[in-house]
N, C-alpha and C positions, 0 to 999 in steps of 0.2 A: 536450457534457454539459449536465446541467440541470435533468433531468427532473426530482427530488428536491427539494422544498423545505426539509429539514433540512440545515443548514446546519454542525450538528455541532461548533457554536461557533467556526467558522471567520470568522464576519463581524468579528470581535471577540475576538484570540486571547487567554486571560490567560496565566499565568504558567504554571496546571497545565495546558493544554491546549499550550505550547511543550513545554512535560517529559515530555508523552504523546508528543507525536511526531518531540523534538528530532532522533533516529538518520537521521530519513527528510528533513528539515527543513534537517539538514548537510550532504547529497549534492549535491555539483554536479551540474545538472540537478536535480534534484528541485526542492527546498524547499517556500518557500509557493505558490507559483501550483498545483503539482503538490499537496500537499495540499487546497488547497481545492479545487479540482477532487475530490479525491475524496470531499470534503464533502459535494458535491450531487451525487453521480451516486448510482443506482441499480441494482444487481448482485443477476440471478433466479438463486440457482444448485435446480438441478431435480434430488434424491435430497442424503439425506444419511447416505447408507455411503460407503463406502472413499473415492472421490473427493471427493466432496462435504463430508467429514468436516476432513481439513485443510485446505479453502478456504477454508471456511467460514469457521475460527478465525482464520486469519492475514487475510482482509477486511475482519472487525471490528476485530481488532488496528490493521492499519492504517490504520480511519478510513473507510472505506467508511458515505458516510452513512445509504444504506435499504438493506437487506438482504434477501431475500425467498426465501424456501427451502421448497422445495414436494419431498415424499414421503408415501405413503398406509401407509409401513408401521411396523410398530412394534419398539422394538427389545429383540434375542433375545441370550441368550447367547455364541451362534457367532460374531457381529460384533464383540465388542469386540477381538478379534487386532487389527483392522485400523479399525475402526470412534472415531478415540479420540477423537470428538467425546462419545461416551456414555461411560455408568460402569454397571458392577453396577446401583445402585439406581433406575437410567432403565429395568431390564427390566420390557418388559412396557407402556411410553408410547408414545406416538406415536416417531416421532423428530423430525418438525417440535420441538415440545414441547420433547424434549431437545437436540436443540442451537441452540434459539432460548435458554435457559435459559443456556446454557454460553458463547454469543457476550456474552449482557447482562452474565455475569459478569467479563469480562475489556473491554465498553464499556461503560459504559450513558449514554453519549450516543449512542449512532448510534438508528436508527430500525429493528425486525425486524417482519420480517409473515410466522408459520411459514402453510403453507396443506400442509394436508394431502390432498391427490389424487393422484391418478395421471396425471403429463400425456398428453394424448388431442387429434387433431386439433379437438378441437371445443373446447373450452375452453382451447388451449395458445397462441391470440394475443392474448384477454383477460389472461391472466396475465403475460401479455410487453410488453404494449403501448407500457409505463412504463419501460420495463430502457433500459441505457446497454447493459449488457450481460450474456450469459449464458453460465451452465457449466452445462455439459451433463456430468452425472456419472448418466448413466441407466446402466440397468442389461440393458434388453430393447430388440429393433428394434422395435416399436412407437413407444414413446415417444420413440428415437431421430427416428426419421423425421419424427413428429411436430412436435418439438422444429427440427428443423432447417427444417421449412416454416416453422413462425410464425417463426425468426429471418431467411428469404429475403422473407420478407414485409414484415417491419417496418423489416429495413434493421439489423439489429441483429449486431454479430459475437458471434460464437459460438463458445466455446470448450470443444475436445470433448477426451474422454480414453477412454483405450482398454485393460484390461486380459487378457488372456487367460495364463495362466499367467507362467511368470517371465519374458513380453515388455509392455511398453507403447507406446503409441503416442499424438500430443501433435500437437493444429493449430487454427488458428486458422478459420473458417469465419467471409465477411462477403463478402454478399453486394454489388458493384457495386465492392470492391476485390481481390475473388481467388478464386478455386472456395467453392463451398458442398458440403457431405458430401455432400447424393446424384450433384455431377459423378465424386465419384470414387467411390460407394455406390451404383448409382444402383438398383437393386433389392437387399431385404432377402434374404438366404442361405434358403437353406429350411429349417425348422421344424426345430430338433434336431439342425445341419448345424454349430454351435458350441456347444462348452458354455459355460453357465453355470460362473461360481467357483466354485456349490457343486458341479459336477458335477467339475471341473476343479483346483480345487485355486486359491489363491493366498498371496502373501506380505504383512504385512501392509505394511513398510516398504515394497516396492515401489508398490503406491498409493499410500503419501504420497508418498513423491517427485514423479512424475506430478498430482496430488492440488494439493501443494506451488507442481508450477510451473505449473498452471490457475492459481494463485490471481496468481501472479507476471506474466503476460500481462495478469489483468484491470487490477490495477493501471498494470499499463504505459500501456493503451488508455485508462484511466479518469484516468489523473492524468497523460496527454501525453508520455511518457519513452520515447526506445528504440522500437526497433523491433519491432511484433509478428510474431506465428512466422505469418502471413499467404500462401498458398502452399507452404508444405513441411509434411511432416508427418515431427516426430521422435520415431524408433524406438529406443526404448531396450529393450536384450539385459540382464535383472537378473542374469543368469550372468554375464556380462562385465563388465559395469559400463558400456560404452560406448555413445555415443547416434551415431545415424545417421540424416542429414537427406536427406529424398527428395521432387526441385523436381517440384512438380508443375504439370500446366499452365493456364497464366491465362487467362479465357474474354477474348475480345475485347472492350473499352472497359473491360476494367476500368482503376482510380483508383488507383495506390497511395496506401498509406495516410499522412499526413503526422505527428509531431508538434506536440501544439499551441506558439507559442513567444509568451509573455509576457514584459513589462520587471517584473522585482524590484525593489520597493519595500519600504525600509525600515519592520519591521515594528515598534514599539515596544512592549515586555510593559505589561498594564497593573496595576499597581502601586506605589505611592510610595518615591518617591527623597527624600533629607536635600538640601537647599535649599541646604546651607550645604557640598556637594558638587560637586564636578567629576569626572564618574565620562568616562575615557579608554581606549575601547575599544581596544586598538591588535590585533584580529582582521584578517582580509582579508575586502573589500568586500566581497565571496560570502557570507563567512559573515555580517557584520554586515546585509546586506540582508536576510537570512532570520530574525532576530531580535536584538535588544539591549534593555538595559535603557532605560527609559524617561531622557531628558537626556545619551544618553552620549554621547561626542564622538569620532568614528573616527581611527584614526591609527596607521596600519597600519606593525607590526615592519616590513616588509620596507622600507618608506622609509625605516625610523626607521636600519635598518643600511647606504644608502647617504646617508642627510642627512639630518642634523637641524636644523630650518628653525628659522634666526635668530628670527624672529615668531612660534614655537612656542615657544620658551625662555624671552622675555621675557614670553610671554604669561602660565607656567604659572608665571614666579616673580612676576607680577604677582596672581596668585591664592594663591600664597602668602602675600606678605608682607600682604593682607585678611584673614590667619587662615583659609583655604576649604582646606578638606584636599583634596587631589587624588587620586585612591582610581583605581589603574592594574589594568586588569583583560583576563583572556584566556579562553582555552574551559576552560582547567585551574587555570592559576597560572603557566606554562613561562617560556611567551613575555611575560608580563607584566614575569616579575622582568628577564631579558633589558632590556628596554623599557626598563626602571626604571635600570638598569647606564649603558646606553646614555646617558639624560639627566642622568643624574649625574656622568658625566664629558664633559656639555655644560655643565652649571656651575649644574642643577637638582636642591637638595638636597632632601632630605624629603619624595618621594614615598611613597606608600602602593602596596600591593599587594592585593591582593584573594586571599583562598586559595581554592584549589577553581578560580578563575574561575566565569566567567557557569551552567556546571554547578554547583556547590556552590550557587549565588544559588539557582538553578532548583529543585533539591532543597527548598531549604529554605524559599521561597513556597508548594510543593506541601505543607509541614506544615501553612498554614494554615489 
């Protein structure tokens, strides 16, 4: 990644930035490194309709630094049962403007570009030239083939979803890493052979499931985690609720997609800490590496359960004798209470527990 210059505050994360994304940051295998990659990334979403609507909302909420939405249509009343990014108050407005406003309401720290245009062979290359990933929510074959061709030329991952009646399909097409859309569907069907959703009908929740799954694939690719759905078509039957997976032939010379692996270093939150306090963080190494309160010392509870180091006991007693407060914290205050009990049994009395842990501390910082 890295085509987007907007860092979404990731270069020097403060408490509010951490508070916004902490449920992602605490995910093992995701953490600060993946969140920073999201912040540096540019996702292009073609279509602000049924598939694009949930995808746009989740990409914005996840912290993708730059999102471009492309659509030439306006909001209609018949859109609202499935295109959840739009509201009654935006009927008649360009879909891209309605979608951009809803994304800004959810995350004001990202860059949003709204392009009111229909994707064509003529403009497709320019529109996705700086993209790190393209989500294809188009509803017509000319736009779909134009998107596929441009993604293949730029060699950007092309996340595709399709709905027909009660059935849906999903895949990630990626030149040089697996098949592309035209490998699977070399030619468009004759005009009128495939009914539109206006003709065949569509259920909103089915579109929402697939649009959300498209966003998940984008977050995986941009964050460098997991295994993208390359070389496979996922087929969902809305009537049974079952997914099936169809393996596709892999073009000769394709290189498997590999996720990024970066060493994560401890992140200190930008906030003040009283000098007369010693903070003891009893979470585990991975949690500490994701983020911690400035100046906190890591003493994992798992280690204390096995053995309390004599040096730690003497150091804490010395700090307390000098009149320094020693505050123990974890995520929510449960593990820290256990750690205080273990240390008290080892002879360290007078430790304080941070009620609510770092989660409560972050909530307090968020209100400042």
